[in-house]
Z-matrix of the N, CA and C atoms (Angstrom, degrees):
N
C 1 1.448
C 2 1.585 1 108.47
N 3 1.266 2 117.40 1 132.12
C 4 1.384 3 122.85 2 -179.01
C 5 1.554 4 108.91 3 -105.63
N 6 1.328 5 114.23 4 128.23
C 7 1.498 6 117.32 5 -179.63
C 8 1.515 7 103.16 6 -106.54
N 9 1.327 8 114.99 7 123.03
C 10 1.442 9 119.15 8 176.50
C 11 1.575 10 111.27 9 -94.95
N 12 1.306 11 115.55 10 -24.18
C 13 1.438 12 116.70 11 -177.57
C 14 1.562 13 106.92 12 -168.59
N 15 1.326 14 113.96 13 142.95
C 16 1.450 15 118.68 14 178.22
C 17 1.562 16 110.05 15 -143.04
N 18 1.348 17 113.84 16 160.42
C 19 1.493 18 120.41 17 171.68
C 20 1.491 19 106.45 18 -135.67
N 21 1.332 20 117.58 19 152.19
C 22 1.483 21 122.05 20 176.75
C 23 1.533 22 106.51 21 -129.41
N 24 1.341 23 110.99 22 142.41
C 25 1.424 24 122.07 23 178.24
C 26 1.579 25 108.55 24 -131.75
N 27 1.335 26 116.74 25 117.70
C 28 1.456 27 120.75 26 179.14
C 29 1.553 28 107.03 27 -111.38
N 30 1.349 29 111.16 28 140.25
C 31 1.453 30 119.17 29 -177.80
C 32 1.513 31 108.62 30 -133.96
N 33 1.333 32 119.12 31 125.26
C 34 1.437 33 124.08 32 166.42
C 35 1.426 34 111.50 33 -121.81
N 36 1.318 35 118.17 34 138.73
C 37 1.467 36 122.28 35 -177.27
C 38 1.509 37 110.61 36 96.93
N 39 1.302 38 114.73 37 46.95
C 40 1.482 39 118.86 38 -175.78
C 41 1.533 40 111.73 39 -63.03
N 42 1.289 41 117.85 40 -25.02
C 43 1.479 42 120.02 41 179.65
C 44 1.506 43 113.45 42 -67.63
N 45 1.384 44 117.59 43 -13.16
C 46 1.423 45 122.32 44 177.59
C 47 1.508 46 112.49 45 -83.50
N 48 1.328 47 117.14 46 -12.18
C 49 1.494 48 121.66 47 -178.70
C 50 1.580 49 107.79 48 -85.47
N 51 1.329 50 114.71 49 155.89
C 52 1.465 51 116.61 50 175.72
C 53 1.516 52 109.52 51 -76.65
N 54 1.299 53 114.70 52 140.42
C 55 1.416 54 122.33 53 177.33
C 56 1.473 55 110.68 54 -75.26
N 57 1.361 56 114.58 55 134.06
C 58 1.503 57 120.38 56 -179.45
C 59 1.568 58 105.77 57 -72.37
N 60 1.282 59 113.30 58 149.51
C 61 1.466 60 121.47 59 179.33
C 62 1.508 61 105.35 60 -129.18
N 63 1.296 62 116.66 61 159.12
C 64 1.493 63 122.79 62 177.08
C 65 1.536 64 108.30 63 -58.66
N 66 1.308 65 117.15 64 -44.24
C 67 1.463 66 120.73 65 -178.94
C 68 1.530 67 112.30 66 -62.14
N 69 1.379 68 118.24 67 -42.80
C 70 1.450 69 119.12 68 176.51
C 71 1.476 70 110.34 69 -65.92
N 72 1.297 71 120.93 70 -39.07
C 73 1.423 72 121.16 71 -176.56
C 74 1.512 73 110.67 72 -66.03
N 75 1.335 74 117.81 73 -40.27
C 76 1.456 75 120.57 74 -178.45
C 77 1.523 76 114.11 75 -67.44
N 78 1.352 77 115.44 76 -30.38
C 79 1.495 78 121.17 77 178.22
C 80 1.537 79 110.88 78 -62.90
N 81 1.354 80 116.32 79 -38.30
C 82 1.465 81 122.38 80 -170.77
C 83 1.452 82 115.58 81 -93.21
N 84 1.311 83 119.58 82 -5.12
C 85 1.490 84 121.69 83 -174.57
C 86 1.577 85 110.45 84 -84.01
N 87 1.334 86 114.88 85 127.39
C 88 1.425 87 119.39 86 177.81
C 89 1.504 88 107.25 87 -152.97
N 90 1.333 89 116.86 88 -172.83
C 91 1.480 90 119.13 89 178.42
C 92 1.526 91 113.06 90 -63.63
N 93 1.283 92 114.74 91 -23.23
C 94 1.493 93 122.45 92 -178.12
C 95 1.468 94 114.35 93 -106.30
N 96 1.356 95 119.60 94 1.38
C 97 1.432 96 124.19 95 -176.76
C 98 1.498 97 112.11 96 -148.66
N 99 1.325 98 115.22 97 136.23
C 100 1.537 99 115.36 98 -179.70
C 101 1.568 100 104.23 99 -145.05
N 102 1.293 101 111.90 100 179.76
C 103 1.435 102 122.89 101 179.60
C 104 1.555 103 105.25 102 -113.88
N 105 1.354 104 109.37 103 128.03
C 106 1.537 105 115.40 104 174.20
C 107 1.524 106 107.96 105 -120.78
N 108 1.318 107 113.13 106 128.24
C 109 1.494 108 118.25 107 -177.89
C 110 1.494 109 109.60 108 -101.38
N 111 1.358 110 111.52 109 134.18
C 112 1.511 111 119.02 110 171.63
C 113 1.527 112 105.13 111 -118.26
N 114 1.290 113 117.14 112 110.09
C 115 1.471 114 117.77 113 -176.55
C 116 1.526 115 109.86 114 -69.64
N 117 1.342 116 118.46 115 126.64
C 118 1.431 117 122.23 116 177.10
C 119 1.565 118 107.14 117 -139.98
N 120 1.255 119 115.98 118 159.23
C 121 1.484 120 123.65 119 177.60
C 122 1.524 121 109.53 120 -71.31
N 123 1.354 122 117.82 121 145.47
C 124 1.474 123 118.60 122 177.68
C 125 1.585 124 113.74 123 -72.31
N 126 1.318 125 116.94 124 -20.87
C 127 1.428 126 118.33 125 -178.11
C 128 1.548 127 112.26 126 -90.79
N 129 1.343 128 119.54 127 8.47
C 130 1.429 129 121.51 128 179.35
C 131 1.536 130 110.98 129 -61.71
N 132 1.320 131 114.39 130 142.58
C 133 1.497 132 119.26 131 -179.64
C 134 1.570 133 110.68 132 -84.84
N 135 1.310 134 115.47 133 -35.79
C 136 1.543 135 117.60 134 179.46
C 137 1.505 136 106.93 135 -159.72
N 138 1.367 137 111.99 136 158.42
C 139 1.469 138 120.04 137 176.53
C 140 1.544 139 108.51 138 -132.04
N 141 1.335 140 112.40 139 161.65
C 142 1.445 141 119.73 140 178.75
C 143 1.530 142 107.13 141 -133.79
N 144 1.385 143 112.38 142 125.01
C 145 1.463 144 116.89 143 170.88
C 146 1.555 145 107.35 144 -102.42
N 147 1.325 146 113.78 145 138.38
C 148 1.441 147 115.76 146 172.28
C 149 1.556 148 108.60 147 -127.49
N 150 1.315 149 116.31 148 126.40
C 151 1.414 150 120.93 149 175.61
C 152 1.558 151 111.49 150 -104.62
N 153 1.284 152 117.10 151 126.82
C 154 1.457 153 120.57 152 -178.10
C 155 1.541 154 109.83 153 -120.16
N 156 1.301 155 115.44 154 126.06
C 157 1.485 156 121.17 155 175.70
C 158 1.454 157 110.05 156 -90.37
N 159 1.352 158 118.49 157 108.03
C 160 1.412 159 122.27 158 -168.03
C 161 1.562 160 112.09 159 -113.91
N 162 1.305 161 115.12 160 136.85
C 163 1.488 162 123.99 161 176.02
C 164 1.578 163 105.88 162 -75.04
N 165 1.292 164 118.31 163 114.87
C 166 1.486 165 122.89 164 -176.41
C 167 1.571 166 109.02 165 -57.08
N 168 1.326 167 119.38 166 -37.95
C 169 1.399 168 120.20 167 -173.26
C 170 1.596 169 110.45 168 -70.79
N 171 1.275 170 118.44 169 -17.54
C 172 1.465 171 122.68 170 177.50
C 173 1.546 172 115.88 171 -99.95
N 174 1.375 173 114.41 172 -1.06
C 175 1.423 174 116.40 173 178.76
C 176 1.561 175 110.06 174 -78.52
N 177 1.327 176 115.95 175 146.51
C 178 1.401 177 120.96 176 176.73
C 179 1.541 178 108.90 177 -108.56
N 180 1.255 179 117.87 178 120.71
C 181 1.498 180 120.91 179 -177.75
C 182 1.505 181 107.23 180 -111.21
N 183 1.372 182 114.63 181 132.45
C 184 1.448 183 117.34 182 -174.40
C 185 1.575 184 111.27 183 -72.21
N 186 1.301 185 117.52 184 -27.86
C 187 1.491 186 121.43 185 176.21
C 188 1.503 187 108.85 186 -126.53
N 189 1.368 188 117.07 187 82.20
C 190 1.449 189 119.75 188 -171.60
C 191 1.563 190 113.46 189 -62.60
N 192 1.285 191 120.37 190 -19.72
C 193 1.492 192 121.51 191 176.77
C 194 1.501 193 114.04 192 -83.58
N 195 1.337 194 116.03 193 -15.63
C 196 1.470 195 120.39 194 177.68
C 197 1.484 196 113.49 195 -71.14
N 198 1.332 197 115.34 196 156.59
C 199 1.505 198 119.27 197 174.45
C 200 1.451 199 106.05 198 -80.14
N 201 1.366 200 116.95 199 130.84
C 202 1.423 201 123.71 200 -177.94
C 203 1.521 202 109.70 201 -104.18
N 204 1.367 203 114.42 202 135.74
C 205 1.409 204 123.86 203 171.29
C 206 1.537 205 118.29 204 95.11
N 207 1.262 206 119.44 205 169.85
C 208 1.502 207 122.86 206 1.13
C 209 1.560 208 110.00 207 -79.68
N 210 1.343 209 122.21 208 -19.88
C 211 1.395 210 123.11 209 176.72
C 212 1.535 211 111.97 210 -90.60
N 213 1.304 212 121.41 211 135.93
C 214 1.447 213 123.56 212 -172.81
C 215 1.550 214 107.30 213 -153.81
N 216 1.293 215 117.50 214 138.17
C 217 1.470 216 120.98 215 174.15
C 218 1.488 217 106.77 216 -81.70
N 219 1.366 218 114.52 217 128.25
C 220 1.488 219 120.42 218 177.04
C 221 1.469 220 110.51 219 -116.21
N 222 1.341 221 115.09 220 153.84
C 223 1.462 222 122.27 221 174.33
C 224 1.509 223 105.10 222 -115.16
N 225 1.321 224 116.21 223 121.73
C 226 1.543 225 122.62 224 176.66
C 227 1.550 226 109.81 225 -75.62
N 228 1.313 227 116.73 226 169.94
C 229 1.479 228 121.73 227 -179.80
C 230 1.494 229 112.53 228 -57.45
N 231 1.347 230 118.23 229 -25.67
C 232 1.529 231 121.80 230 178.03
C 233 1.514 232 110.11 231 -85.56
N 234 1.289 233 122.54 232 0.75
C 235 1.479 234 121.18 233 177.09
C 236 1.538 235 111.74 234 91.37
N 237 1.334 236 117.36 235 3.93
C 238 1.503 237 118.34 236 -177.44
C 239 1.543 238 107.61 237 -86.15
N 240 1.329 239 113.07 238 134.45
C 241 1.459 240 122.51 239 179.36
C 242 1.505 241 109.30 240 -94.84
N 243 1.386 242 116.30 241 134.21
C 244 1.493 243 124.96 242 175.76
C 245 1.445 244 112.61 243 -144.98
N 246 1.243 245 117.30 244 147.83
C 247 1.499 246 122.60 245 173.72
C 248 1.425 247 106.62 246 -76.46
N 249 1.360 248 116.14 247 133.98
C 250 1.451 249 122.29 248 176.91
C 251 1.507 250 113.56 249 -125.87
N 252 1.292 251 120.71 250 159.69
C 253 1.398 252 125.07 251 173.66
C 254 1.526 253 104.21 252 -111.19
N 255 1.323 254 117.53 253 129.80
C 256 1.493 255 122.85 254 -177.20
C 257 1.533 256 106.69 255 -104.63
N 258 1.313 257 111.13 256 138.86
C 259 1.512 258 122.64 257 178.63
C 260 1.524 259 106.88 258 -123.55
N 261 1.275 260 116.20 259 133.31
C 262 1.516 261 117.39 260 177.02
C 263 1.505 262 108.08 261 -147.43
N 264 1.291 263 115.14 262 160.27
C 265 1.444 264 123.31 263 174.98
C 266 1.506 265 109.95 264 -63.41
N 267 1.338 266 118.20 265 146.13
C 268 1.517 267 116.15 266 174.01
C 269 1.519 268 115.84 267 -78.58
N 270 1.325 269 116.01 268 -4.31
C 271 1.452 270 120.16 269 -176.28
C 272 1.504 271 109.94 270 -79.66
N 273 1.341 272 115.98 271 152.77
C 274 1.474 273 123.09 272 -175.72
C 275 1.557 274 112.15 273 -69.24
N 276 1.309 275 119.60 274 -19.53
C 277 1.492 276 122.29 275 -177.93
C 278 1.496 277 113.96 276 -92.08
N 279 1.332 278 114.68 277 17.90
C 280 1.474 279 118.04 278 179.45
C 281 1.534 280 114.65 279 -61.55
N 282 1.348 281 115.82 280 129.88
C 283 1.486 282 119.84 281 -179.20
C 284 1.512 283 111.72 282 -116.52
N 285 1.345 284 121.15 283 -12.30
C 286 1.422 285 123.40 284 -179.15
C 287 1.506 286 110.88 285 -135.37
N 288 1.299 287 114.26 286 157.92
C 289 1.465 288 119.65 287 172.58
C 290 1.565 289 106.36 288 -130.87
N 291 1.305 290 113.17 289 152.92
C 292 1.485 291 120.00 290 170.09
C 293 1.480 292 110.97 291 -97.80
N 294 1.367 293 120.92 292 118.78
C 295 1.375 294 124.66 293 -179.13
C 296 1.527 295 108.09 294 -106.20
N 297 1.335 296 119.10 295 122.29
C 298 1.471 297 119.83 296 -177.81
C 299 1.549 298 106.43 297 -117.46
N 300 1.296 299 111.05 298 130.98
C 301 1.564 300 118.93 299 175.46
C 302 1.508 301 106.28 300 -117.74
N 303 1.305 302 112.50 301 153.24
C 304 1.491 303 122.18 302 177.19
C 305 1.554 304 108.06 303 -136.86
N 306 1.262 305 115.47 304 116.50
C 307 1.506 306 121.68 305 179.66
C 308 1.565 307 109.06 306 -127.49
N 309 1.382 308 112.21 307 153.60
C 310 1.445 309 117.71 308 175.72
C 311 1.537 310 105.69 309 -83.05
N 312 1.342 311 114.92 310 151.83
C 313 1.484 312 122.73 311 179.85
C 314 1.454 313 108.68 312 -139.82
N 315 1.284 314 119.05 313 164.22
C 316 1.485 315 123.37 314 176.49
C 317 1.548 316 109.52 315 -68.76
N 318 1.272 317 115.02 316 165.08
C 319 1.517 318 121.32 317 175.64
C 320 1.507 319 109.83 318 -55.13
N 321 1.348 320 114.47 319 137.77
C 322 1.423 321 122.89 320 -178.74
C 323 1.436 322 118.18 321 -82.69
N 324 1.315 323 115.86 322 -37.07
C 325 1.474 324 125.02 323 -179.80
C 326 1.511 325 112.69 324 -161.24
N 327 1.314 326 116.93 325 -177.89
C 328 1.475 327 122.06 326 -179.93
C 329 1.545 328 111.24 327 -79.10
N 330 1.332 329 113.97 328 -15.88
C 331 1.526 330 117.89 329 178.89
C 332 1.562 331 109.57 330 -61.99
N 333 1.373 332 118.98 331 146.19
C 334 1.415 333 120.47 332 178.88
C 335 1.559 334 111.06 333 -66.24
N 336 1.337 335 117.17 334 -38.67
C 337 1.420 336 120.14 335 178.31
C 338 1.552 337 112.10 336 -128.94
N 339 1.254 338 112.86 337 140.43
C 340 1.480 339 120.19 338 178.92
C 341 1.556 340 108.35 339 -138.30
N 342 1.323 341 115.71 340 133.97
C 343 1.461 342 121.76 341 175.94
C 344 1.513 343 106.00 342 -129.57
N 345 1.327 344 115.50 343 109.93
C 346 1.520 345 119.66 344 -173.90
C 347 1.490 346 107.52 345 -124.19
N 348 1.345 347 116.48 346 132.21
C 349 1.422 348 123.61 347 179.04
C 350 1.512 349 112.03 348 -126.90
N 351 1.300 350 121.70 349 140.04
C 352 1.493 351 119.40 350 171.14
C 353 1.521 352 104.98 351 -152.42
N 354 1.294 353 116.66 352 141.84
C 355 1.496 354 123.11 353 178.50
C 356 1.503 355 109.31 354 169.06
N 357 1.394 356 114.23 355 -163.13
C 358 1.448 357 117.90 356 -179.53
C 359 1.505 358 112.63 357 69.21
N 360 1.328 359 113.32 358 31.76
C 361 1.454 360 117.44 359 -175.68
C 362 1.591 361 112.67 360 -72.01
N 363 1.286 362 119.48 361 147.18
C 364 1.439 363 121.80 362 173.84
C 365 1.523 364 106.21 363 -68.16
N 366 1.364 365 116.72 364 169.19
C 367 1.429 366 123.12 365 176.37
C 368 1.497 367 115.33 366 -50.34
N 369 1.312 368 118.69 367 145.48
C 370 1.442 369 123.50 368 -176.84
C 371 1.482 370 113.53 369 -49.19
N 372 1.302 371 116.88 370 -41.95
C 373 1.419 372 124.91 371 -178.93
C 374 1.560 373 110.82 372 -58.38
N 375 1.297 374 115.65 373 -36.55
C 376 1.519 375 118.55 374 179.55
C 377 1.541 376 108.34 375 -80.62
N 378 1.334 377 116.75 376 -42.24
C 379 1.454 378 115.78 377 -177.34
C 380 1.513 379 116.69 378 -68.01
N 381 1.311 380 117.72 379 -22.62
C 382 1.502 381 120.99 380 176.86
C 383 1.478 382 114.86 381 -97.91
N 384 1.275 383 119.61 382 -2.68
C 385 1.497 384 123.53 383 -177.61
C 386 1.574 385 104.90 384 -107.55
N 387 1.339 386 115.94 385 110.10
C 388 1.454 387 118.77 386 -179.18
C 389 1.555 388 114.41 387 -67.51
N 390 1.323 389 116.41 388 -12.64
C 391 1.504 390 118.11 389 178.70
C 392 1.449 391 112.75 390 -87.03
N 393 1.365 392 119.26 391 -5.98
C 394 1.457 393 122.18 392 -176.78
C 395 1.566 394 110.02 393 -110.80
N 396 1.355 395 114.75 394 147.51
C 397 1.418 396 119.68 395 175.63
C 398 1.537 397 108.87 396 -68.00
N 399 1.286 398 114.89 397 143.72
C 400 1.501 399 118.79 398 -179.83
C 401 1.521 400 110.56 399 -147.30
N 402 1.249 401 123.29 400 156.59
C 403 1.435 402 124.15 401 175.59
C 404 1.541 403 112.57 402 -153.81
N 405 1.360 404 113.93 403 165.82
C 406 1.387 405 124.44 404 175.46
C 407 1.520 406 108.30 405 -153.75
N 408 1.359 407 115.47 406 173.90
C 409 1.450 408 122.48 407 177.19
C 410 1.551 409 106.31 408 -113.34
N 411 1.401 410 113.40 409 142.56
C 412 1.444 411 117.38 410 177.70
C 413 1.540 412 108.14 411 -155.17
N 414 1.318 413 116.42 412 145.94
C 415 1.473 414 117.18 413 170.17
C 416 1.557 415 106.12 414 -152.73
N 417 1.358 416 110.60 415 155.68
C 418 1.497 417 120.11 416 -177.56
C 419 1.510 418 107.27 417 -135.70
N 420 1.375 419 118.11 418 131.68
C 421 1.433 420 122.66 419 168.01
C 422 1.523 421 109.03 420 -129.83
N 423 1.321 422 118.25 421 137.05
C 424 1.393 423 130.01 422 -8.19
C 425 1.554 424 109.61 423 -72.51
N 426 1.305 425 118.15 424 152.95
C 427 1.477 426 125.56 425 177.05
C 428 1.515 427 105.87 426 -99.34
N 429 1.308 428 117.27 427 110.77
C 430 1.399 429 123.57 428 175.91
C 431 1.557 430 108.61 429 -69.64
N 432 1.335 431 117.25 430 141.15
C 433 1.464 432 124.40 431 177.43
C 434 1.509 433 108.82 432 52.23
N 435 1.359 434 117.29 433 55.31
C 436 1.475 435 124.11 434 -176.09
C 437 1.585 436 110.44 435 -63.25
N 438 1.337 437 113.69 436 -37.36
C 439 1.487 438 116.62 437 -178.43
C 440 1.545 439 111.47 438 -64.67
N 441 1.361 440 115.35 439 -42.31
C 442 1.434 441 118.25 440 178.02
C 443 1.520 442 113.34 441 -65.21
N 444 1.292 443 116.39 442 -38.71
C 445 1.441 444 123.93 443 175.56
C 446 1.538 445 111.18 444 -57.89
N 447 1.346 446 115.24 445 -47.80
C 448 1.473 447 120.14 446 179.17
C 449 1.517 448 112.11 447 -61.86
N 450 1.367 449 117.24 448 -35.54
C 451 1.457 450 119.29 449 175.68
C 452 1.522 451 111.75 450 -65.97
N 453 1.349 452 115.65 451 -42.77
C 454 1.449 453 120.47 452 -179.50
C 455 1.544 454 113.35 453 -65.53
N 456 1.309 455 114.02 454 -43.41
C 457 1.509 456 118.41 455 -170.77
C 458 1.516 457 113.54 456 -99.90
N 459 1.337 458 118.03 457 -22.18
C 460 1.457 459 119.52 458 -170.09
C 461 1.463 460 108.17 459 83.03
N 462 1.355 461 117.20 460 -154.17
C 463 1.429 462 119.76 461 -179.62
C 464 1.521 463 108.77 462 -77.87
N 465 1.306 464 118.01 463 141.82
C 466 1.396 465 121.00 464 170.61
C 467 1.529 466 112.89 465 -111.89
N 468 1.311 467 111.83 466 13.44
C 469 1.520 468 120.54 467 176.84
C 470 1.519 469 108.73 468 -83.20
N 471 1.294 470 117.59 469 155.70
C 472 1.430 471 125.43 470 179.22
C 473 1.579 472 106.68 471 -73.52
N 474 1.234 473 117.14 472 128.30
C 475 1.455 474 121.39 473 175.01
C 476 1.567 475 107.89 474 -125.31
N 477 1.358 476 114.78 475 114.24
C 478 1.461 477 118.79 476 -178.52
C 479 1.549 478 109.89 477 -60.52
N 480 1.337 479 116.91 478 157.05
C 481 1.501 480 120.73 479 174.46
C 482 1.446 481 106.80 480 -72.31
N 483 1.337 482 116.97 481 138.94
C 484 1.488 483 119.60 482 174.98
C 485 1.475 484 109.92 483 -69.31
N 486 1.333 485 115.22 484 144.64
C 487 1.477 486 119.59 485 -178.08
C 488 1.465 487 110.07 486 -94.22
């Protein structure tokens, strides 16, 4: 399997989130929006979502004649098996799918709630070559010592180039 891009979202403190209801679910469902269930235990301390943008032509399927999706068992580069939900365009020229996994993980910190995101990485060739510029996106909530971080980094907000 070739991974061209991925994002990760970690959430600790699930009890702080609103509980989905059938009425809320029905309001938001449309041709462009749906509800995807990931069964998890209520006593879980934290969860991790990983979204992988996969090139269909490079995916290896154990039973190529079988109908694939939307739920599929995937094996990551480290050999770990996880159930994933696959999302693809309904058009015939589709070349990629979005595979989303959700797994339970140990507590991230002593904070009651943590929301951590990282992704948007440059191509692997740039990320692994120290002579090339490379970038990614990341954020953490809550951010401890935010004032000190602002002093160290300056603004982390997007500032458009002046015209």
